[in-house]
N, C-alpha and C positions, 0 to 999 in steps of 0.2 A: 508533588513538584515544588510547592511553595516551601515545604520543610527542607527539601534538598537545596533549594535556592538560598534559604536562610542559613543553612549550615555550610554554604559554599565557601565562606571566608575562613582563613586560617584561625582567626580569633574565635569565631563561633565554634569551630571544630575543637579547638583546644579547651574552651570553656565547657563544652558539652562533655568532652572526654574526662576532664578533671572532675566535674560534678558527678558523672557516672561512677568514676573510680572512687570518689569520696562518699557519695550518698548511698550508692547501691549496697556496698557491704554493710554500712550502718543500718540501712533499712532492713536488709536481710537478717542481720544479727538481732535488731530490735523485734522484727516479726517472729523470729524463732524464739526469742526470749519471751515475747508476749504469749505465743502459743504454748510454750513450755510452762509458763506461769499459769495459764488457764488450765492446762492439763494437771499441773500439780495441785492447784486449788480445787479442781473437780475431784481429783483423787482424794485430797484431804477431806473434802465435804462428803464424798462417798464413804470413806473410812469412818468419818464422824457419824454419818447416818447409820452405818452398819453397827458401830459401837453403841450408839444411842438406842437403836431399836432392840439390840441384844440386851442392854441394861433394862429397858422397859419390859422386855419379855421376862427377864429375871424378876423384876419388880412385880409383874402380874403373877408370876408363879408364887412368889413369897406371899403376896396379898391373898391369893386364892387358896394356896395350900394350907395356910394357917386356918382359914375358915373351913376347909375340907376336914382338917383334923378335928376342929371343934365339932363339926356336924357328925363326924364318926363317933366321937365320944358321947355326944348327946343322944345319938341314936341307940347307943348301947346302955346309957345310964338312965334315960328317961323311960319310965314305965307308965302304964295307963293310970296309975294311982296318983302320981304327982307331976304331971307334965307342966302345969301352968306355973308352978313355983320355980321349977328349973328354968323354964324359958324366960320368965321375967328376970330372974337373976342374971341370966346370960345377956339379955338385951340391955339390962341396966349397966353391966360391966363392959359392954362392947358397943360404944356409941356409933361405930361405923355400921352396925347391924341395924337395919331399919325395922325388921320384924323377924319373929321366929314362930313356927307353927308345928303342931303335932297333929297328925291325922291317922286314925286307925282304919281298919278295913271296912268298918261300918259307915264310914263317912263322918264320924264324929271327930271334931278337931278342937284344939285349944290354940288360941292365937295370943301372942305377946308382942307388943310393939313399943318402940321407943317414943312414939307419938300417940296422941289421943285419938287419932283417926283410925277407925277400923275398916278393913277392906270389905268390899261387897263381894263375897265369894261364897255362894251358897252351894257350889258343887266342887269341893276340893278334890274329890276322886277323879274328876275330869281334867284337872290341871296338868300342866306340862311336867312340873317337877315330880308329881305323884306317879304319873304313868312311867316316866323315865326311871324313877327309883325302883318301882315295882318290877320294871322290865330288866333291871340290872341289880339283882340282889347282891348285897355285900359290897357294892361299889358306891362311891360318892359321885353323884351326877350333877351336871351343871346345865342350867337352862340358858337360853339365849338372852342377852341383855334386853331390857325393856324399860319403859318409863313407869315409874311408880305412880299409882293413883293417889297415894297419900301425900308424897312430897314433891312429885313431879321430877324427881331426880332419876338418873339412869341407874338401874339396879340389876342384880343378877341373883338368881335363887340357886342355892346349893342344897341338895337333898340326898338322904340316904335312908334306905329301908332297913327295918330291924332284921335281925338274923332270921326271925321266923316269918318275915315279910308280912306281918300283920299290922305294922304301923310304919309311918314315914315321918322323919324329922326334916324340916326344911328351914333354912336361914336365908333371908333376903338381905344381900350385902349391898350397901350404898357405895356406888363407884365414884362419888363426887371427889373424895380425897385423891383417888387414883387419877381422876380427870385433871384435878388441879395440879397434881405433881407432874403428870405427863405434859400438861399444857404449858408448864414453865420451862420445859426442855426446849432449847434452841439449837438448831443445826446451822452453824454459821451465824449470820446476822438476822435473817428472816426465815430460815428454815424451821420446820416443826415436825412433831410426831403425831400421827393419827392412829386410832385403833378402830378396826371394824369387827363386828361380830361375825360368827361363822356363816350367818345367813345374810350378811351384808349390812346389817344395822350398824350405825355409826355410834361408837362409844365415846371416843375423843374426836371432836370435830376440828377441822382446820380453822384458821382465823376468820375466814370469810363466811362460815356458817356450816350448814349440814349437807351441802351439795357433795355428791360423790365425785370420784375422779372423772375428769373431762366433762364435768357438768351432768353426768348421768348417774344412774344407780350403780353402786359398786359392783354388783354381780354382772353387769353388762359392760363394765369399763374395759376397754381394749388394752392389752399389755403384752410384753414378751418376757417371760420369766428368765431370770439369769441362769437358773439351774435346769432349765428345760429347753436347751438348745436343740436337742434332738426333736422335741415336739415342734419347735419353731420351724426346723427344716422340713419336717413332715407336713406342717401346715402350709409352708410356702410352696412346697411341691404340688400341693393341691390347687394352686392358682388363686386368683382373686376371689373365687367363689367358695374357698375352703372355710372351715369353721374358725371363729375367732378364738384366740387364747385370752382368757380373762384372768383377772387378778386372783380369782378363787379356784382356778384350776390347778395351780401349782403351789407348793409350799413356800417358795421364795421367788423373787424376780424383781423386775423393774418395769415401770410403766410411766407414761407421760399423762399429765392432766393439765387442764386449763383452768386458771382462776377466773372469777367473774370479770376481771379486767382484761381477760384475753391472754394473760401471760402463760406461756407453756412452762410447766414445772415437771420435775422428775421425782418419782416415788420409788424408793427401794423398800421392799417389804419382805417380812418373814411370817411364818405361821407359828403361833404359840402352841406347842404340842399338848399342853395341859388343857387349854380352853378351846383351841381351834380358832382363836381370834387372829386376825391379820393385823400385824403391827407394821406400820409404814413410816419411813422417814422421808420428809420432803426437803428438796434442795432446789434453789432457783438458779437457772443458767445466767440470769442477769447478775446475780450475786457473784457468780464466777467471773463474769466480765468486769464487774465493778472491782473485784479483788485484784484482777490482773491489770486493771486500767492504770493504776499508778506506775506500774512497770512500763506500760505503753507510753504514758505521759512522760515519764522520765526518759524513756528512749527517744521520744520526739524532741524533748528539750535538749538532750545531749546531741541528737542528730542536728537539731536546728542550730545549736551553738557551734558545733563543729562545721556545719554547713556554712554558717556565716563566716567563721574563721577561714574555712576552705575557699569560700567565694572571694574573701578579701585576698587571701594568698594567691588564688587563681587569677584574680584581676591583676595583682602585682606581677605575677609570673608571665601572664599572657601579654600584659602591657610591655614588660621587658622584652618580649619576643616580637610582638606585633608592631610596637613603635619603631624599632629599627627597620623592620620589614616595610612598614608604611613609608619611612624615610627613603629607603632604597627604591621602593616602587615609585614614589613621587619624583625622585632624582632621575630614575631610569626613564620615566615618561618625558622629563625635560630633555634628557640626553637623546632619547629617540626622536625628539622634534628638532634636534640639531644644536641644542645649547650645551656646549662642552665646557662652559665656565662653571657649571654646578659641581658640587661635591657633597657626598653623604657624610653628615656629622654624627657618627656613632661612637659614643664614649663607653666602651665596654671591653673587657678582656677575654670574652668568650668567643665562640665560633662566629657569632654575629658581628662582633668587632673585627675579627679577621676578615669576614666577608666584606664588611664596609671598607676596610683598608685595601683589600684586593680590588674592590669596585672602583675606589678612588684612584688606585694605581692604574687600572685599566682605562679610566676616563682621562687621566693625565697623559698616558701613553698615546691614546687616541687623539688628544688635543695636540700633542707634539707632532704626531704624524700628519694631522690635518694642517697644522701650521706649516710644516715643511712642504707638504704637497701644495698648499696655497702659495707659498713663496716660490716654489719651483714652477708652479703653473704661471705665476705672474712673469717670472723670468723667461719661461718658455714662450709665453705670448709675445713678450718684447723681442726675444731672439727670433721667433718665427716671423714676426712682422718685419724686423730688420732684414732677416734672410730673404723674405719674400720681396722686400724693396730692392735689396742688392741683387737678387736673382732677376728681378724685372730690369734693373739697370744693366746687369750683365747681359741679359737677353737682348736689350736694345743695342748695347755697345757691340755685342757679337753680331747682331743683324747689320749694323753699320759696317763692321769689319768684313762681314760676308759680302755686302754690296761693294765695298772698296776692293776686296780681293777679286771679286768678279770683274770689276772695272780694270783692275791691274792685269788680270788674266787676258781680258780682251785687248788691253794695250800691249801686253807681251805678244799676243797673236799678231796684232798689227805691226809690232816692231819686227817680228820674224818675217812677215810679208815684205816690209820695207827693206830689211837687210837682204832678203833673197833678191828683191828687185834691184837693190844697189849692187849686189854681187853680179847679177846679170849685166847691169850697166858697166861695171868694172871690166867684166869679161869682154863686153863689146868695145870698151875703150882700149883694152889690151889688143884686141884684134885690129882696131883702127891704128893704134900706135905701131903695131907690127907692119901694117900696110905702109904707115909713114916711113918706117925704117926701110922697107923694101923699095918704096918710091925713092927714098933718099939714095939708096944704093944704085937703083936704076938711073937716078939723076946723075950720080957720079960716073957711072959707066957710060951713060949716054951724053956726056958733056959735049962730046963732039957732035952729037945730033941735036944739041940745044937749039941751035939756030933753026934747024928745020922743025924742031918740035917745040919752039918757043911758045907758039900759040897754044899747043897742047899743054906745055908746061905751065903757061899762065892759067889755063883752065884747071890744071891739076892743083896749082897753088890756090886758086880760088876755092876749089873743092876742099883742099886741105884746111884753108882758113874756116870755111863753113863747118867742116868736121870738127876742127878744134873748138869752134864756138859751141858745137853740140857737146863735145867732151867737157868744155868748161861749164856748160849748163848742167850736164849730168853730174860732174864732180861737185858742183854747187848743191845740187839736190842731195847727193850723198852726204855732203857736209851738213846740210840742214837736217837730214835723217839722223846723222850721228849726234848733232846737237840735241835733237828731240829725244834720242836715246839717253843722252846725258841727263836731260831734265826728267825723263821718265824714271831713270835709275835713281835720281835724287828723290823723286816722289815715292818710288818703291821703298827706298831707305827710310823715309819718314813714316810710311805705312807700317813697315816692319818694326820700326821703333814703337809706333802706337800699339802694334800687336804684342810686342814684348812687354810694354807697360801694362796692357790689358791682361796678358798672361800672368804677370807678377801679381796684379791686383786680384785676378781670379784665384790664383794659388793662395793668396792671403785670405780671401773670402772662404775658400775651401778649408783652410786651416782653422779659421774662426768657426766655421760650421761644424768641423770635427770636434772642436772643443765644446761647443754648445750641445752637440749630440751626445758627447760623453757625459755632460752634466744631466742631460735628460734621462740617462740610464736606459732602461729596457725600451722605453718609447722612442728613443733616438737611434736605435740600431739601424733601421732602414735609412734614416737621414744620414748616418755616418757613412754608409755604403755609397750613397749618392755623392757625399762630400769627397770621398776618396776618388770616385770616378771623375768628378770635376777637377780635382787636383791633378790627376793623371793626364786629363785632357789639356789642362793649362800647361803642364810640364811639356807635353808633346807639342803644343802650339809654340811654346818658347823655344824648344829645340828646332822646330821647323823654321821659326823666325831667324834663329842663329844661322841655320843653313842658307836660308834665303839671303841674309845679310852677307854671308861669305861669298855666295854666288854673285850678288850685286857688286861686291868689291871687285871680284874678278872681271865682271862685265865692265865696270867703270874703268879698270886698268886697260882692258882691250879697247874700250871706246876712246880712251885718251890717246892710246897708240894710233888707233884708226883716225882720230881727229888730227893728230900731228901729221900722219901720213897724208890725209886729205888736204891739210894746209900746204904740205910740200907739193902734193899733186896739183893743187890749184896754182901754186907758184910755177911749177914746171909747165902746166898748161898755159899759164900766162906767158911764160917764156916762149913756149911753142908757138903761141899766137903771134908774139912779137917776131919770132924767127920767121914764121910764115909771112908776116907782113914784110919783114926784111927780104924774105925770098921773093916776094912779089915785086919789091922794088928792084931786087937784084935781077929778077926776070925781065924787068924793064930795061935794066942796064946790061942784060945778058949779052947783048950784042957788043957791049963795050969791053967786057972782060970775061973771057971764058975761064981764065984762071981763078978770077974772083968767085965765079959761080961754082967752079969745082971745089974751091976752098970752103965756100959756104955750104955746098952740098955735103962735103965731108963733115963739116961742123953739124949740119942738120942730121946726118946719119948717126954721128956720135951721140948727139942729144936724144935722137930717137931711141938709140940703144939704152941710154940712161932712163928714158921715160918707160921703156919696156920693162926694165928691171924694177923701177919704182912701182909701176903698175902691178907687177907680180907681187911685190910686198903688200900693196893695197888689197889685192885679191885675197892674199893669205889672211890679212887682218879682218877683211870683211867676212871671210869664212869663219874666223874665230868669233867675230861678233855674232854671226848667224848661229853658231853652236851654243854660245852663251845665251842668246835670245831664246833658243829652243829650251835649254835647261831652265831659264827663268820662267818660261811659259808653263813647263811641266811643274816646277816648284809652285807657281801660282795656283795651278789646278789642285795640287796636293794640299796647299794651304786653304784653298776654297773648300775642299771636301772636309778637311779637319775643322774648319770654321763652321761649316754646316752641321757637322757632328756635335761640335761644342754648343752650337745654338740649340740643337735638339736636347742635349743634356741640360742646358740651362733652362729650357722650357720644362723639362721633367723636374728639375730642381724647384722651379717656380711652382709647379703643380703640387709637388711634395710639401713645399713650405706652406702653401695655402692650406692643404689638408692638415698639416701639423698645427697651423694657426687655429683652424677650426677645432681640432682636438684640444688644444690648449685652452681655447675659450670655453669649450664644454667642461673641461676639468675645472676651470676657474669658476664657472657657474655652480658646479657641484660643491666646490669648497666654500662658496659664499653662503650656502645653506647653513653652515655650521657657525655657531657663535663661539668665539675663542676667548 
């Protein structure tokens, strides 16, 4: 887990990858070169050992064969009459011969030596050389090497029996020269050649002394012969408890031995066919390692140099990659925390430079977008606040308009009631005037009965005067109602003007709201719909106001006509009252002049007819006023409903503007997180 965590960065992975790609092939090549060098050195040392032991074997053959020839000649030439002279002459001429001896079948012997020391050999017939020579007539025999009692050197005896087997000539050959020559042979730097006798005695010893292979006697030294692979397979098939293959069981082979220092060494051996001796060449594995070590050291040096160069190049390459990446990472962290004023400074023409340019372009685009969003959000906040305030004012004004319209509707209803009441009064006046006319006619007809009916006439006149007072009072009330209608119509006109002004202002606000909604884009679609609805309602309110204005104009014209008629009616009623007063006076004087009464009665009848006609006109005007008042009341109801609908729309606009203000504030808070 720790290794994985350490290799988690791009830099570590790149460094590890470069080092693996750089060092692994070098180490593999160096390792193969080292192993190949070891194998080559081992092969060379093995070939050298094979060559050296072959040369030593040839040297032994030459060394022994020469003496075998000499012994053969001596055995044929020496007789029992002159053995001592011949032997001394031979030993004097061959210094490598330590001694020579002639032994006959009776045990008599003649001994000649190159030294003054005579051997203590009282029983020559029991010696090894004699028994071997007698046992092999006609052949030159060779004893096992042994240490000379005279010189202490390693010697070997070469003997041959005479043709009649009655005597044996033996020559003791000093092997010191052979030992010195073989001892000077080196296999490699510290390899050597050793020679073992057929019985395991050591003829040429290793540098550390006379210890046999693996520190044991040679005849028990464990080895695997090179040319006895079949024997080795047979032995291995017998398991761990099978017989050991020793150095002296095969003619050639290879074994391992340990030096006194504990170093494991390898021996390649052959068997000299002439003597049966084992000639072994020693080579040290350490020497193989030491010989291949320069290659390994050179490989390590080359690998180290290239590793240092590779590490330097790797650091440069990795830094050229990771430094821009670190810059991008740091700037990305700042940008992720809202700082859009940062930019990545990467000065390269590769993909990392292109990545840095693309990153800076992205941050710049994001900066522009956030700036535009921030400005738009500020404008949206201001517009939404203004719209909310305007909507509140419009709602308040619309509420006042609604209240005024309701009051106007109530006034219109009261006006309709008053006009209807005036109409009933006018009808009543008309009926009364009709009665006056009838009475006047009856008065004219009954002039002759005036005297008798004077009292009744006086009462009628009094009733007429009273009725005319009532008519005068009713006409005054109608006049007051008409004046009130005039004032109400003027107030309605002012209200309609206010409504028209509010409608125009509302339409202007709706237009401004539509413009702001268009600026808001996608977020202002719902607000644009509301603005259009408000504009439509404002237009509808303006149209209704125009209709009401037209109706009010018509009503004002009717009222003016009614007012003029009422003025005339008041004048006529006043005249009627004067006439009735005059009639009363005339009734007082009725007894004085019937003609005057008749004339006055006719005048009253005529005036009554005029009053009837004028009253009919007043009734018609009042009916017109009643119709206009009803239309005004209905228009006021329509305007009131439209105003209530507009009030609901304005409340909805106010709610939408409040929500829009909250959204704009939230958007402003979000944009404030970014540093531009």
